[in-house]
C-alpha positions as CSV (number, residue, x, y, z in Angstrom):
1,M,0.0,0.0,0.0
2,T,1.4,3.4,-1.0
3,Q,1.0,6.5,1.1
4,P,-0.6,9.6,-0.4
5,P,1.7,12.6,-0.5
6,N,1.7,15.0,2.5
7,Q,0.2,12.4,4.9
8,P,2.1,10.9,7.8
9,P,2.6,7.1,7.7
10,Q,-0.2,5.0,9.1
11,P,0.0,1.5,10.6
12,P,-0.9,-1.1,8.0
13,N,-4.0,-2.4,10.0
14,Q,-5.6,1.1,10.3
15,P,-7.6,2.9,7.7
16,P,-6.0,6.3,6.7
17,G,-7.2,9.3,8.5
18,Y,-7.9,7.8,12.0
19,G,-6.0,8.1,15.2
20,Y,-2.5,9.3,15.9
21,P,0.2,8.4,13.4
22,N,1.9,5.1,14.4
23,S,-0.4,4.5,17.3
24,G,-3.5,2.4,17.9
25,E,-5.5,5.2,19.5
26,Q,-8.7,6.2,17.7
27,N,-10.4,9.6,17.6
28,P,-12.6,9.8,20.7
29,Y,-14.9,12.3,18.9
30,G,-15.8,10.0,16.1
31,A,-14.3,11.8,13.1
32,A,-15.6,11.1,9.6
33,P,-13.5,9.0,7.2
34,G,-10.9,11.1,5.6
35,A,-11.1,13.8,8.3
36,G,-7.4,13.4,9.2
37,P,-5.6,12.2,12.3
38,Y,-6.8,13.3,15.7
39,Q,-4.5,15.8,17.3
40,Q,-4.6,17.2,20.8
41,P,-5.1,20.9,21.0
42,Q,-1.9,23.0,21.2
43,Y,-1.8,25.7,23.9
44,G,0.5,28.6,24.3
45,Y,2.2,30.6,21.6
46,P,2.0,29.6,17.9
47,Q,5.0,27.8,16.5
48,A,6.8,28.5,13.3
49,G,3.7,28.1,11.2
50,G,1.7,30.8,13.0
51,Y,-2.1,30.9,13.3
52,P,-4.1,29.2,10.6
53,Q,-5.2,31.6,7.9
54,A,-7.8,29.8,5.9
55,G,-11.4,29.6,7.1
56,G,-12.3,30.3,10.7
57,Y,-14.0,33.4,12.0
58,P,-15.1,36.3,9.8
59,P,-12.9,39.5,9.9
60,P,-13.5,41.9,12.7
61,G,-16.0,44.8,12.2
62,G,-19.2,42.9,11.9
63,A,-20.7,40.7,9.3
64,V,-21.9,43.2,6.7
65,P,-22.7,41.5,3.4
66,P,-21.4,43.1,0.2
67,P,-24.0,45.1,-1.7
68,G,-26.4,42.9,-3.6
69,A,-25.3,39.7,-1.8
70,Y,-28.7,38.8,-0.5
71,G,-30.9,40.5,-3.1
72,A,-33.4,42.5,-1.1
73,D,-37.0,42.2,-2.1
74,P,-37.8,45.1,-4.5
75,N,-41.4,45.1,-3.4
76,A,-40.3,45.8,0.2
77,P,-37.2,48.0,0.2
78,Y,-37.4,48.5,4.0
79,G,-38.6,45.1,5.0
80,Y,-41.9,43.9,6.4
81,D,-44.0,44.8,9.4
82,P,-45.1,42.1,11.9
83,Y,-48.2,41.3,9.9
84,G,-46.1,40.6,6.7
85,R,-47.0,43.9,4.9
86,P,-44.1,45.7,3.2
87,Y,-42.8,49.0,4.5
88,S,-42.7,52.0,2.3
89,D,-39.7,54.3,1.8
90,K,-41.9,57.2,3.0
91,S,-42.3,58.2,6.7
92,K,-45.6,58.8,8.3
93,I,-44.1,61.4,10.6
94,V,-43.0,63.5,7.6
95,A,-46.4,63.0,5.9
96,G,-48.3,64.0,9.0
97,V,-46.3,67.1,9.7
98,L,-46.5,68.2,6.0
99,S,-50.3,67.6,6.1
100,I,-50.8,69.7,9.3
101,F,-48.6,72.7,8.3
102,L,-48.9,72.6,4.5
103,G,-52.1,70.6,4.0
104,Y,-53.9,73.6,2.4
105,L,-51.5,73.0,-0.5
106,G,-51.9,69.2,-0.5
107,I,-48.2,68.7,0.1
108,G,-48.6,65.7,2.5
109,R,-50.6,63.8,-0.1
110,F,-48.2,64.8,-2.9
111,Y,-45.4,63.4,-0.7
112,L,-47.2,60.1,-0.4
113,G,-47.8,59.9,-4.1
114,H,-51.6,60.4,-3.9
115,V,-51.7,63.0,-6.6
116,G,-55.5,63.1,-6.9
117,L,-56.1,63.8,-3.2
118,G,-53.3,66.4,-3.3
119,I,-55.0,68.3,-6.1
120,A,-58.3,68.1,-4.3
121,Q,-56.7,69.5,-1.1
122,L,-55.0,72.2,-3.2
123,L,-58.2,73.3,-4.9
124,T,-60.3,73.3,-1.6
125,C,-57.4,74.9,0.5
126,G,-57.3,71.7,2.5
127,G,-61.1,71.6,3.0
128,L,-60.8,75.1,4.6
129,G,-58.1,73.7,6.9
130,I,-60.3,71.1,8.5
131,W,-59.5,68.3,6.0
132,S,-55.8,68.9,6.2
133,L,-55.7,69.0,10.0
134,I,-57.7,65.7,10.4
135,D,-55.6,64.2,7.6
136,G,-52.4,65.1,9.4
137,I,-53.6,63.6,12.7
138,V,-54.8,60.4,11.0
139,L,-51.4,60.1,9.2
140,L,-49.5,60.5,12.5
141,T,-51.6,58.1,14.6
142,S,-52.7,55.3,12.2
143,N,-50.6,52.2,11.6
144,N,-52.5,51.3,8.4
145,T,-51.8,54.3,6.2
146,T,-50.2,53.5,2.8
147,D,-48.3,55.3,0.1
148,S,-49.3,55.2,-3.6
149,N,-47.8,51.8,-4.0
150,G,-49.9,50.3,-1.2
151,R,-47.0,49.9,1.2
152,I,-47.3,50.7,4.9
153,L,-45.7,54.0,6.0
154,R,-42.6,53.7,8.2
155,G,-42.8,55.2,11.8
């Protein structure tokens, strides 16, 4: 039987890859065939070879995937709410404040992409201020308000 290159010699009655070289001791942890000889852990300072470089832990600084690695869902650019509805890229706080202060111009609804409602608020001066005030309060307090794409507004 010939030895493969870069492998320590094994006893003739032992399959390759198990136990210490030239001893009858088997791996107590049940290594898979071809997993290599069992070695006791080395403690202290690294020897001439240094620390292993391949594999192991990720580099320090967090596990930030490269752009496009996971392919985010284009229908939910900011994820999903607890009920599985996609979040919008628009904020309900911004929409509510715009509706309260500039609602007579329909700016809050234009921000959300509801052009028809924005024009209606513009033509009626925000329902004489009452519609825009109520609209702003509803936008700030509701969890079900959507943008023009039907996505839930972010808080």
